[in-house]
C-alpha positions in Angstrom: 108.9 -13.2 51.2 105.5 -12.2 49.5 105.1 -9.0 47.4 102.0 -8.1 45.5 102.0 -5.1 43.2 99.0 -3.4 41.5 97.0 -6.6 41.9 93.6 -6.8 40.2 91.2 -9.6 39.6 88.1 -9.2 37.4 85.6 -11.7 36.0 82.9 -11.4 33.4 79.4 -12.1 34.5 75.9 -11.8 32.9 75.7 -8.5 34.7 79.0 -7.2 33.2 82.5 -7.1 34.4 82.9 -7.8 38.2 85.9 -6.3 40.0 86.8 -8.7 42.8 90.2 -7.1 43.7 91.5 -3.7 42.7 95.0 -2.2 43.0 96.3 -4.4 45.9 99.8 -3.6 47.0 101.3 -5.4 50.0 104.5 -6.9 51.3 104.7 -9.7 53.9 108.1 -10.4 55.4 109.5 -13.8 56.3 108.3 -15.0 59.7 105.3 -12.7 59.9 101.8 -13.7 61.0 99.2 -11.8 58.9 95.4 -12.0 59.0 93.3 -11.0 56.0 90.0 -9.7 57.3 86.9 -8.1 55.9 83.2 -8.6 55.3 81.9 -11.6 53.3 82.5 -10.9 49.6 85.3 -8.5 50.2 87.8 -10.6 48.2 89.7 -12.3 51.1 89.8 -15.9 49.7 90.5 -14.6 46.2 93.5 -12.7 47.5 94.8 -15.7 49.4 94.4 -17.9 46.3 96.4 -15.4 44.2 99.2 -15.0 46.8 99.5 -18.8 47.0 99.7 -19.2 43.3 96.4 -21.2 43.1 95.0 -18.6 40.7 96.3 -15.8 38.4 95.4 -12.1 38.7 93.9 -10.2 35.8 96.8 -7.8 36.1 99.6 -7.0 38.5 102.4 -9.2 39.8 103.2 -11.4 42.8 106.5 -12.5 44.1 106.5 -15.6 46.3 109.8 -16.5 48.0 111.7 -14.6 45.3 109.8 -16.2 42.4 107.5 -14.0 40.2 104.7 -16.5 40.0 102.5 -14.4 37.8 104.9 -15.1 34.9 104.8 -18.9 35.4 102.5 -21.5 33.9 100.5 -23.8 36.1 103.1 -26.6 36.2 105.8 -24.1 37.2 103.5 -22.5 39.9 102.8 -26.0 41.2 106.6 -26.6 41.6 106.9 -23.3 43.5 104.0 -24.3 45.8 105.6 -27.7 46.4 108.8 -26.1 47.6 107.5 -23.2 49.6 103.9 -23.5 50.5 101.7 -25.4 53.0 97.9 -25.1 53.3 95.2 -25.5 55.9 91.7 -25.3 54.5 88.3 -24.8 56.2 87.1 -28.1 54.7 90.2 -30.0 55.8 90.9 -31.4 52.3 92.1 -34.8 53.6 92.3 -37.7 51.2 89.6 -40.1 52.4 91.4 -43.2 51.2 94.5 -42.5 53.3 94.9 -42.8 57.0 95.9 -39.9 59.2 99.5 -41.0 59.1 99.4 -41.3 55.3 97.8 -37.9 54.8 100.5 -36.3 56.9 103.3 -38.2 55.2 102.2 -37.2 51.7 103.8 -33.7 51.4 107.0 -34.9 53.0 107.2 -37.8 50.5 106.4 -35.4 47.6 109.3 -33.1 48.6 111.6 -36.1 49.0 112.3 -35.5 52.6 114.2 -38.2 54.5 112.2 -40.4 56.9 108.7 -39.0 56.0 107.0 -41.5 58.3 109.0 -40.3 61.3 108.3 -36.7 60.4 104.5 -37.5 60.2 104.5 -39.4 63.4 106.2 -36.5 65.2 103.7 -34.0 64.0 100.7 -36.2 64.7 102.0 -36.7 68.2 102.5 -32.9 68.5 98.9 -32.3 67.6 97.7 -34.9 70.1 96.8 -37.7 67.6 99.5 -40.3 68.3 96.8 -42.8 69.0 94.8 -42.1 65.9 97.5 -42.5 63.2 95.7 -45.5 61.6 92.3 -43.9 61.5 90.7 -42.7 58.3 89.2 -39.2 58.0 85.7 -40.5 58.3 86.6 -42.0 61.7 87.8 -38.7 63.0 85.8 -35.7 64.4 86.0 -32.3 62.7 88.5 -31.0 65.2 90.7 -34.1 64.8 90.5 -33.8 61.0 91.7 -30.2 61.3 94.5 -31.2 63.5 95.6 -33.8 60.9 95.4 -31.0 58.3 97.6 -28.8 60.4 100.1 -31.6 61.0 100.2 -32.2 57.2 100.8 -28.5 56.5 103.8 -28.4 58.8 105.2 -31.8 57.9 106.1 -30.6 54.5 108.5 -28.1 56.1 107.2 -25.3 53.9 108.4 -21.8 54.9 105.0 -20.2 54.1 101.7 -21.4 55.4 98.3 -20.3 54.1 95.2 -20.9 56.0 91.7 -20.2 54.8 89.1 -20.0 57.6 90.9 -22.8 59.6 88.3 -22.7 62.3 85.2 -22.1 60.1 83.8 -25.6 60.4 84.5 -26.0 64.1 82.6 -25.2 67.3 83.9 -22.4 69.6 85.8 -24.7 72.0 87.4 -26.8 69.3 88.2 -23.7 67.3 90.1 -22.2 70.3 92.2 -25.4 70.6 93.0 -25.3 66.9 94.0 -21.6 67.1 96.4 -22.3 70.0 97.9 -25.3 68.2 98.3 -23.4 64.9 100.2 -20.5 66.5 102.2 -22.8 68.8 103.5 -24.7 65.8 104.0 -21.6 63.8 106.3 -20.1 66.5 108.2 -23.3 66.8 108.8 -23.7 63.1 109.3 -20.0 62.3 107.1 -20.1 59.3 105.3 -17.2 57.5 101.6 -17.4 58.3 99.0 -15.8 56.1 95.4 -16.6 57.1 91.9 -15.5 56.1 89.4 -15.3 58.9 86.2 -13.6 59.9 86.9 -14.3 63.6 88.3 -11.4 65.5 89.9 -13.7 68.2 91.9 -15.4 65.5 92.9 -12.2 63.6 94.1 -10.6 66.9 96.6 -13.4 67.3 98.4 -12.2 64.2 100.9 -9.3 64.3 99.3 -7.6 61.3 95.8 -7.4 59.9 95.1 -6.6 56.2 91.5 -5.4 55.9 89.7 -5.6 52.6 86.5 -3.8 51.6 84.9 -4.2 48.2 88.1 -5.6 46.8 90.4 -2.9 48.0 93.0 -2.9 50.8 91.6 -0.3 53.1 93.8 -0.9 56.2 97.2 -2.4 57.0 97.6 -2.4 60.7 100.0 -3.9 63.2 98.8 -5.1 66.6 99.9 -3.1 69.6 
């Protein structure tokens, strides 16, 4: 489902060339739940962005759902993302001018799915927000906004879900609820889940952990 080969990312700075990722090789199969872990600055979010086709590596290749996205231009990568990818961000990334229902409907509408409103309503009910469908993001708590974001990610029926620190802006109790919800929906939908986290409790819920250190993949371990 996801294959990265000899992946490198470098940027030029006033201090010289900075190596963010070096020689990353990995394979993630369909249906796996994988956590990308490591210290701050180890390259976790950069790797996630590359695997999702949001950015391009300096060298190396990435296959996403059979498409070699490193050989595509931005418009072509956007088409691949629209077909195969859903996102959950730490900062929620909800559109402030749309209601919860409209935010969740959006990916289903963009994919041309039938009955996007019904799909959105079902997922909002599943995340416990059936009574909040007409509320705007500013009227929702942080936990409620993240639940809307999770509903939106699954409503697009994407086979691959990327999550970047999905509990990073939430308190411990709310974060635990979001973790349970994310994995429950992931099991039900059978998606491939790839997430970045610094929280051990979240990483341990995944079947595999990929540990980065100074831009290198230093450990690829399966949970017992």
